[in-house]
KEGU-602644 format. One line per field, with one value per residue (C-alpha): residue number from 0; residue in three letters; x negated, y negated, z negated. Coordinates in nm, 2 decimals. Layout:
! KEGU-602644
nr: [NUM|...]
rest: [ala|...]
c1: [X|...]
c2: [Y|...]
c3: [Z|...]
//
This chain:
! KEGU-602644
nr: [0|1|2|3|4|5|6|7|8|9|10|11|12|13|14|15|16|17|18|19|20|21|22|23|24|25|26|27|28|29|30|31|32|33|34|35|36|37|38|39|40|41|42|43|44|45|46|47|48|49|50|51|52|53|54|55|56|57|58|59|60|61|62|63|64|65|66|67|68|69|70|71|72|73|74|75|76|77|78|79|80|81|82|83|84|85|86|87|88|89|90|91|92|93|94|95|96|97|98|99|100|101|102|103|104|105|106|107|108|109|110|111|112|113|114|115|116|117|118|119|120|121|122|123|124|125|126|127|128|129|130|131|132|133|134|135|136|137|138|139|140|141|142|143|144|145|146|147|148|149|150|151|152|153|154|155|156|157|158|159|160|161|162|163|164|165|166|167|168|169|170|171|172|173|174|175|176|177|178|179|180|181|182|183|184|185|186|187|188|189|190|191|192|193|194|195|196|197|198|199|200|201|202|203|204|205|206|207|208|209|210|211|212|213|214|215|216|217|218|219|220|221|222|223|224|225|226|227|228|229|230|231|232|233|234|235|236|237|238|239|240|241|242|243|244|245|246|247|248|249|250|251|252|253|254|255|256|257|258|259|260|261|262|263|264|265|266|267|268|269|270|271|272|273|274|275|276|277|278|279|280|281|282|283|284|285|286|287|288|289|290|291|292|293|294|295|296|297|298|299|300|301|302|303|304|305|306|307|308|309|310|311|312|313|314|315|316|317|318|319|320|321|322|323|324|325|326|327|328|329|330|331|332|333|334|335|336|337|338|339|340|341|342|343|344|345|346|347|348|349|350|351|352|353|354|355|356|357|358|359|360|361|362|363|364|365|366|367|368|369|370|371|372|373|374|375|376|377|378|379|380|381|382|383|384|385|386|387|388|389|390|391|392|393|394|395|396|397|398|399|400|401|402|403|404|405|406|407|408|409|410|411|412|413|414|415|416|417|418|419|420|421|422|423]
rest: [unk|unk|unk|unk|unk|unk|unk|unk|unk|unk|unk|unk|unk|unk|unk|unk|unk|unk|unk|unk|unk|unk|unk|unk|unk|unk|unk|unk|unk|unk|unk|unk|unk|unk|unk|unk|unk|unk|unk|unk|unk|unk|unk|unk|unk|unk|unk|unk|unk|unk|unk|unk|unk|unk|unk|unk|unk|unk|unk|unk|unk|unk|unk|unk|unk|unk|unk|unk|unk|unk|unk|unk|unk|unk|unk|unk|unk|unk|unk|unk|unk|unk|unk|unk|unk|unk|unk|unk|unk|unk|unk|unk|unk|unk|unk|unk|unk|unk|unk|unk|unk|unk|unk|unk|unk|unk|unk|unk|unk|unk|unk|unk|unk|unk|unk|unk|unk|unk|unk|unk|unk|unk|unk|unk|unk|unk|unk|unk|unk|unk|unk|unk|unk|unk|unk|unk|unk|unk|unk|unk|unk|unk|unk|unk|unk|unk|unk|unk|unk|unk|unk|unk|unk|unk|unk|unk|unk|unk|unk|unk|unk|unk|unk|unk|unk|unk|unk|unk|unk|unk|unk|unk|unk|unk|unk|unk|unk|unk|unk|unk|unk|unk|unk|unk|unk|unk|unk|unk|unk|unk|unk|unk|unk|unk|unk|unk|unk|unk|unk|unk|unk|unk|unk|unk|unk|unk|unk|unk|unk|unk|unk|unk|unk|unk|unk|unk|unk|unk|unk|unk|unk|unk|unk|unk|unk|unk|unk|unk|unk|unk|unk|unk|unk|unk|unk|unk|unk|unk|unk|unk|unk|unk|unk|unk|unk|unk|unk|unk|unk|unk|unk|unk|unk|unk|unk|unk|unk|unk|unk|unk|unk|unk|unk|unk|unk|unk|unk|unk|unk|unk|unk|unk|unk|unk|unk|unk|unk|unk|unk|unk|unk|unk|unk|unk|unk|unk|unk|unk|unk|unk|unk|unk|unk|unk|unk|unk|unk|unk|unk|unk|unk|unk|unk|unk|unk|unk|unk|unk|unk|unk|unk|unk|unk|unk|unk|unk|unk|unk|unk|unk|unk|unk|unk|unk|unk|unk|unk|unk|unk|unk|unk|unk|unk|unk|unk|unk|unk|unk|unk|unk|unk|unk|unk|unk|unk|unk|unk|unk|unk|unk|unk|unk|unk|unk|unk|unk|unk|unk|unk|unk|unk|unk|unk|unk|unk|unk|unk|unk|unk|unk|unk|unk|unk|unk|unk|unk|unk|unk|unk|unk|unk|unk|unk|unk|unk|unk|unk|unk|unk|unk|unk|unk|unk|unk|unk|unk|unk|unk|unk|unk|unk|unk|unk|unk|unk|unk|unk|unk|unk|unk|unk|unk|unk|unk|unk|unk|unk|unk|unk|unk|unk|unk|unk|unk]
c1: [-13.22|-13.01|-13.13|-13.23|-13.14|-13.24|-12.98|-13.10|-13.42|-13.22|-12.96|-12.61|-12.51|-12.69|-12.58|-12.20|-12.19|-11.91|-11.92|-11.60|-11.50|-11.54|-11.39|-11.16|-10.81|-10.55|-10.47|-10.49|-10.25|-10.00|-9.99|-9.93|-9.63|-9.50|-9.45|-9.31|-9.02|-8.96|-8.96|-8.94|-9.00|-9.14|-9.44|-9.50|-9.55|-9.78|-10.01|-10.01|-10.12|-10.42|-10.52|-10.44|-10.43|-10.14|-9.81|-9.51|-9.15|-9.04|-9.19|-9.06|-9.16|-8.86|-8.81|-8.93|-9.28|-9.28|-9.17|-9.47|-9.73|-9.60|-9.67|-10.05|-10.13|-10.29|-10.12|-10.40|-10.38|-9.99|-10.08|-10.31|-10.06|-9.80|-10.02|-10.15|-9.78|-9.65|-9.96|-9.83|-9.49|-9.57|-9.76|-9.55|-9.22|-9.37|-9.36|-8.93|-8.77|-8.45|-8.21|-8.10|-7.81|-7.82|-7.49|-7.62|-7.42|-7.02|-6.87|-7.26|-7.39|-7.72|-7.90|-8.12|-8.05|-8.35|-8.25|-8.48|-8.52|-8.31|-8.58|-8.95|-9.21|-9.54|-9.84|-10.09|-10.44|-10.58|-10.86|-11.21|-11.03|-10.73|-10.54|-10.28|-10.35|-10.26|-9.89|-9.86|-9.97|-9.74|-9.43|-9.38|-9.36|-9.13|-8.90|-8.89|-8.78|-8.48|-8.59|-8.31|-8.51|-8.88|-9.05|-9.42|-9.62|-9.91|-10.12|-10.11|-10.37|-10.43|-10.21|-9.96|-9.89|-9.97|-10.23|-10.02|-10.20|-10.02|-9.68|-9.75|-9.81|-9.52|-9.27|-9.38|-9.36|-9.02|-9.08|-8.75|-8.87|-9.21|-9.34|-9.60|-9.73|-10.03|-10.23|-10.07|-9.78|-9.68|-9.67|-9.45|-9.20|-9.17|-9.14|-8.86|-8.72|-8.72|-8.49|-8.66|-8.79|-8.54|-8.62|-8.81|-8.79|-9.12|-9.43|-9.71|-10.02|-10.42|-10.54|-10.82|-10.84|-10.54|-10.33|-10.44|-10.36|-10.04|-9.93|-10.06|-9.87|-9.55|-9.51|-9.24|-8.99|-9.08|-9.25|-9.60|-9.82|-10.15|-10.39|-10.65|-10.99|-11.33|-11.31|-11.53|-11.69|-11.86|-12.04|-12.15|-12.39|-12.65|-13.03|-12.85|-12.65|-12.75|-12.87|-12.78|-12.41|-12.39|-12.58|-12.30|-12.01|-12.17|-12.18|-11.83|-11.70|-12.03|-11.87|-11.52|-11.67|-11.95|-11.82|-11.74|-11.94|-12.11|-12.29|-12.42|-12.46|-12.76|-12.92|-13.21|-13.47|-13.59|-13.22|-13.17|-13.50|-13.41|-13.02|-13.18|-13.43|-13.13|-12.95|-13.17|-13.20|-12.82|-12.74|-12.84|-12.64|-12.32|-12.12|-12.06|-12.42|-12.42|-12.14|-12.27|-12.59|-12.47|-12.27|-12.57|-12.81|-12.56|-12.33|-12.49|-12.69|-12.81|-12.80|-13.05|-12.87|-13.01|-12.78|-12.43|-12.23|-12.43|-12.32|-11.94|-11.93|-12.05|-11.84|-11.55|-11.70|-11.70|-11.31|-11.39|-11.13|-11.25|-11.47|-11.66|-11.80|-12.05|-12.16|-12.14|-11.83|-11.64|-11.31|-11.52|-11.59|-11.24|-11.06|-11.34|-11.25|-11.03|-11.06|-11.05|-10.82|-10.84|-11.10|-11.26|-11.40|-11.64|-11.95|-11.73|-11.43|-11.58|-11.36|-11.27|-11.04|-10.84|-10.83|-10.69|-10.53|-10.54|-10.20|-10.30|-10.25|-10.51|-10.39|-10.58|-10.70|-10.99|-11.24|-11.21|-10.80|-10.80|-10.86|-10.49|-10.33|-10.23|-10.22|-9.92|-9.68|-9.28|-9.27|-9.34|-9.06|-8.80|-8.66|-8.46|-8.16|-8.05|-7.69|-7.52|-7.17|-7.01|-6.67|-6.52|-6.56|-6.94|-6.99|-6.82|-7.10|-7.37|-7.20|-7.38|-7.69|-7.68|-7.57|-7.81|-8.10|-7.92|-7.91|-8.31|-8.40|-8.14|-7.88|-7.59|-7.38|-7.54|-7.44|-7.10|-7.04|-7.12|-6.88|-6.58|-6.52|-6.47|-6.23|-5.85]
c2: [-9.06|-8.80|-8.69|-8.31|-8.20|-7.81|-7.68|-7.60|-7.83|-8.15|-8.27|-8.16|-8.50|-8.56|-8.27|-8.33|-8.74|-8.90|-9.21|-9.41|-9.74|-9.98|-10.29|-10.45|-10.52|-10.47|-10.81|-10.88|-10.62|-10.73|-11.10|-10.91|-10.70|-10.94|-11.22|-10.97|-10.82|-11.21|-11.35|-11.04|-11.12|-11.46|-11.32|-11.03|-11.27|-11.49|-11.20|-11.08|-11.41|-11.44|-11.07|-10.97|-11.33|-11.25|-11.48|-11.27|-11.37|-11.03|-10.75|-10.47|-10.31|-10.35|-10.07|-10.29|-10.33|-9.94|-9.89|-10.11|-9.91|-9.61|-9.71|-9.83|-9.50|-9.27|-8.96|-8.75|-8.86|-8.81|-8.47|-8.43|-8.59|-8.36|-8.05|-8.16|-8.23|-7.90|-7.74|-7.94|-7.87|-7.50|-7.49|-7.72|-7.58|-7.22|-7.45|-7.59|-7.41|-7.28|-7.30|-7.03|-6.87|-6.61|-6.42|-6.11|-6.12|-6.11|-6.45|-6.64|-6.85|-7.04|-7.18|-7.43|-7.69|-7.82|-8.17|-8.42|-8.75|-9.05|-9.25|-9.20|-9.47|-9.38|-9.57|-9.54|-9.75|-9.98|-10.26|-10.06|-9.80|-9.64|-9.32|-9.15|-8.85|-9.00|-9.07|-8.72|-8.55|-8.77|-8.81|-8.45|-8.29|-8.57|-8.48|-8.12|-8.20|-8.34|-8.70|-8.94|-9.21|-9.25|-9.58|-9.61|-9.93|-10.03|-10.35|-10.52|-10.68|-11.07|-11.05|-10.95|-10.62|-10.26|-10.00|-9.83|-9.50|-9.56|-9.61|-9.33|-9.10|-9.24|-9.15|-8.79|-8.79|-8.89|-9.19|-9.38|-9.75|-9.89|-10.21|-10.45|-10.50|-10.33|-10.35|-10.36|-10.57|-10.29|-10.06|-10.34|-10.35|-10.00|-10.00|-10.28|-10.33|-10.67|-10.83|-10.63|-10.31|-10.11|-9.96|-9.62|-9.30|-9.16|-9.34|-9.15|-9.23|-9.30|-9.62|-9.86|-9.96|-10.24|-9.97|-9.70|-9.98|-10.05|-9.72|-9.62|-9.99|-9.91|-9.52|-9.46|-9.70|-9.49|-9.14|-9.15|-8.87|-8.89|-9.19|-9.12|-9.20|-9.24|-8.94|-8.64|-8.34|-8.07|-7.79|-7.46|-7.31|-7.04|-7.02|-6.87|-7.21|-7.46|-7.74|-7.99|-7.89|-7.89|-8.26|-8.35|-8.26|-8.43|-8.74|-8.70|-8.81|-9.05|-9.26|-9.30|-9.55|-9.69|-9.54|-9.18|-8.89|-8.58|-8.32|-8.00|-7.70|-7.41|-7.13|-7.22|-7.52|-7.52|-7.53|-7.84|-8.03|-7.93|-8.09|-8.41|-8.43|-8.41|-8.66|-8.90|-8.79|-8.85|-9.09|-9.36|-9.22|-9.32|-9.62|-9.66|-9.56|-9.91|-9.78|-9.39|-9.52|-9.66|-9.35|-9.13|-9.34|-9.42|-9.12|-8.80|-8.56|-8.20|-7.92|-7.60|-7.34|-6.99|-6.80|-6.80|-6.70|-7.02|-7.23|-7.15|-7.22|-7.58|-7.62|-7.52|-7.73|-8.06|-7.95|-8.15|-8.28|-8.08|-7.77|-7.59|-7.25|-7.21|-6.85|-6.53|-6.33|-6.63|-6.46|-6.26|-6.62|-6.74|-6.59|-6.73|-7.08|-7.19|-7.57|-7.74|-7.94|-7.79|-7.48|-7.45|-7.10|-6.98|-7.20|-7.29|-7.46|-7.82|-8.03|-8.27|-7.95|-8.02|-8.40|-8.40|-8.06|-7.77|-7.81|-7.80|-8.14|-8.39|-8.60|-8.42|-8.47|-8.67|-8.73|-8.36|-8.42|-8.08|-7.92|-8.00|-8.12|-8.00|-8.15|-8.36|-8.11|-8.07|-8.03|-8.40|-8.49|-8.25|-8.24|-8.01|-8.03|-7.71|-7.60|-7.36|-7.19|-7.00|-6.86|-6.86|-6.51|-6.53|-6.83|-6.64|-6.39|-6.61|-6.91|-6.76|-6.74|-7.12|-7.25|-7.06|-7.19|-7.53|-7.52|-7.42|-7.75|-7.95|-8.02|-7.92|-8.12|-7.88|-7.61|-7.71|-7.82|-7.46|-7.30|-7.52|-7.37|-7.02|-7.11|-7.04]
c3: [-10.94|-11.10|-11.46|-11.49|-11.84|-11.97|-12.17|-12.53|-12.46|-12.50|-12.76|-12.71|-12.70|-12.38|-12.20|-12.31|-12.31|-12.11|-11.93|-12.11|-11.99|-12.19|-12.08|-12.30|-12.08|-12.35|-12.42|-12.09|-11.97|-12.27|-12.11|-11.79|-11.92|-12.09|-11.76|-11.55|-11.79|-11.87|-11.51|-11.28|-10.89|-10.97|-11.21|-10.93|-10.61|-10.85|-10.94|-10.57|-10.44|-10.75|-10.73|-10.38|-10.22|-10.02|-10.04|-10.03|-9.92|-9.99|-10.24|-10.04|-9.75|-9.44|-9.17|-8.92|-9.08|-9.15|-8.75|-8.66|-8.90|-8.78|-8.41|-8.51|-8.67|-8.41|-8.31|-8.46|-8.78|-8.79|-8.71|-8.99|-9.24|-9.12|-9.17|-9.52|-9.60|-9.52|-9.72|-10.00|-10.01|-9.99|-10.30|-10.48|-10.38|-10.59|-10.90|-10.89|-11.20|-11.24|-11.52|-11.67|-11.89|-12.21|-12.26|-12.41|-12.74|-12.79|-12.79|-12.76|-12.47|-12.45|-12.18|-12.03|-11.72|-11.54|-11.44|-11.20|-11.33|-11.15|-11.06|-11.03|-10.98|-10.78|-10.84|-10.54|-10.53|-10.32|-10.32|-10.23|-10.09|-9.92|-10.03|-9.79|-9.96|-10.32|-10.15|-10.00|-10.38|-10.58|-10.35|-10.22|-10.61|-10.67|-10.35|-10.43|-10.80|-10.66|-10.80|-10.69|-10.54|-10.53|-10.51|-10.44|-10.55|-10.38|-10.37|-9.98|-9.81|-9.77|-9.48|-9.70|-9.54|-9.69|-9.48|-9.22|-9.33|-9.63|-9.50|-9.24|-9.52|-9.70|-9.41|-9.39|-9.75|-9.77|-10.00|-10.06|-10.11|-10.12|-10.32|-10.21|-10.53|-10.74|-11.09|-11.42|-11.29|-11.05|-11.37|-11.55|-11.25|-11.27|-11.67|-11.70|-11.35|-11.14|-10.91|-10.63|-10.85|-11.00|-11.35|-11.35|-11.60|-11.49|-11.38|-11.19|-11.01|-11.09|-11.10|-11.29|-11.57|-11.59|-11.45|-11.69|-11.96|-11.87|-11.85|-12.21|-12.33|-12.16|-12.25|-12.49|-12.28|-11.97|-11.92|-11.75|-11.62|-11.80|-11.85|-11.59|-11.62|-11.36|-11.10|-11.21|-11.05|-11.21|-10.98|-11.09|-10.85|-10.85|-10.70|-10.37|-10.26|-10.05|-10.19|-9.91|-9.98|-10.34|-10.30|-10.06|-10.31|-10.59|-10.37|-10.26|-10.60|-10.68|-10.41|-10.59|-10.81|-10.99|-11.36|-11.13|-11.25|-11.07|-11.29|-11.15|-11.39|-11.22|-11.38|-11.13|-11.23|-10.84|-10.73|-10.96|-10.78|-10.44|-10.53|-10.68|-10.38|-10.12|-10.30|-10.25|-9.87|-9.83|-10.05|-9.80|-9.53|-9.73|-9.61|-9.97|-10.13|-10.38|-10.55|-10.53|-10.62|-10.95|-11.04|-10.99|-11.15|-11.46|-11.49|-11.29|-11.45|-11.36|-11.64|-11.61|-11.82|-11.89|-11.71|-11.54|-11.81|-12.00|-11.72|-11.74|-12.12|-12.06|-11.78|-12.01|-12.31|-12.07|-11.93|-11.57|-11.34|-11.02|-11.10|-10.79|-10.85|-10.61|-10.65|-10.54|-10.63|-10.78|-10.90|-11.12|-11.33|-11.28|-11.60|-11.79|-11.68|-11.96|-11.94|-11.56|-11.38|-11.02|-10.93|-10.61|-10.56|-10.35|-10.11|-9.89|-10.08|-10.12|-10.36|-10.03|-9.94|-10.23|-10.19|-9.84|-9.72|-9.94|-10.10|-10.48|-10.65|-10.66|-10.95|-11.21|-11.58|-11.63|-11.93|-12.09|-12.12|-11.90|-12.24|-12.31|-11.99|-11.64|-11.26|-11.17|-11.05|-11.02|-11.41|-11.41|-11.25|-11.43|-11.80|-11.95|-12.14|-12.33|-12.48|-12.69|-12.71|-13.00|-13.06|-13.37|-13.43|-13.35|-13.58|-13.84|-13.81|-13.88|-14.07|-14.43|-14.32|-14.15|-14.48|-14.70|-14.43|-14.46|-14.90|-14.91|-14.71|-14.95|-14.71|-14.81|-14.56|-14.29|-14.49|-14.54|-14.17|-14.07|-14.37|-14.33|-13.99|-14.14|-14.40|-14.36]
//
């Protein structure tokens, strides 16, 4: 059963305690990365057979496989994919950055170019669930950024095929290449390149502890978006909220994973008790009730705060991945939210709306990293190059200042390189 904690009456370490995955996979992942770097496709096929129980002749999805998958997907689901993709494109298109030029002094020109990465590798989890929504959320911002090649990797089933819903989402979103590979080995392939998988410049997407550790170890050789931890939700709800709705929202994240986190912060003891009862009522009805049960019992909590202002302060301290504000006039509190991956405003905006259809990205910072990082966006797939141009006359106006600055740092060579150009 979920714990109910009263803020101010229990130690803060219990209020703000976070479940941190403890599995030590560092050495195992390092071995996988080394094997893939040295042996390429052969290693990928061996790991796919070992972990996914699939024997593969070819690691990439063919056009024939794609067409077969598209024919097997229900037309209604294709329609939903298209609708979701349109919303995601509409939101993320506002994130596209423009290059700029500054030319407001005679003889001086400065600017910045915004350049997409040449190739992006997008990881889509498999295993206990299938996530076509993640395909849309990862691929669409990359395509809007102008990435030259978008490679999607995801584990196959024992039959060696990718779930048709994943392939349908990949076609709708515009992925260029789909690789049948999961786990740390997929990250290794994207980081180092193999015979079938070109080396990527950026790797994005959530995954399990092995995927997260692999991204950590290859960072520097390639760029990554973030080290994603278990899914989490925090709901701030007042005493007027519907406890059945709040319980359903908490369970929507608890069913993700046994280490997922579901937290309610409320100003009402009565609401806390009603939500707890609703969780126990609804949980057995979930298909993934066993997973949700462990998540709620081990990582779930209800925090009773003195008032909504205190509840917001608690939410900011936790810095959740998903934050719901189930209160009257939620926009009154929006400016007070400083640390959250994605905020869902009002009683009619469940977090699941953001997972699938609304448009904002669902690849979000976890484990409190919303204090300093952001959701996946178009920005993740571009880099900036700056440039400067001075005429001889413009340099002469500032050369002495450049030299003086350089000499203050003891770098006389720097000083000389500016001064020499102004000498006859």
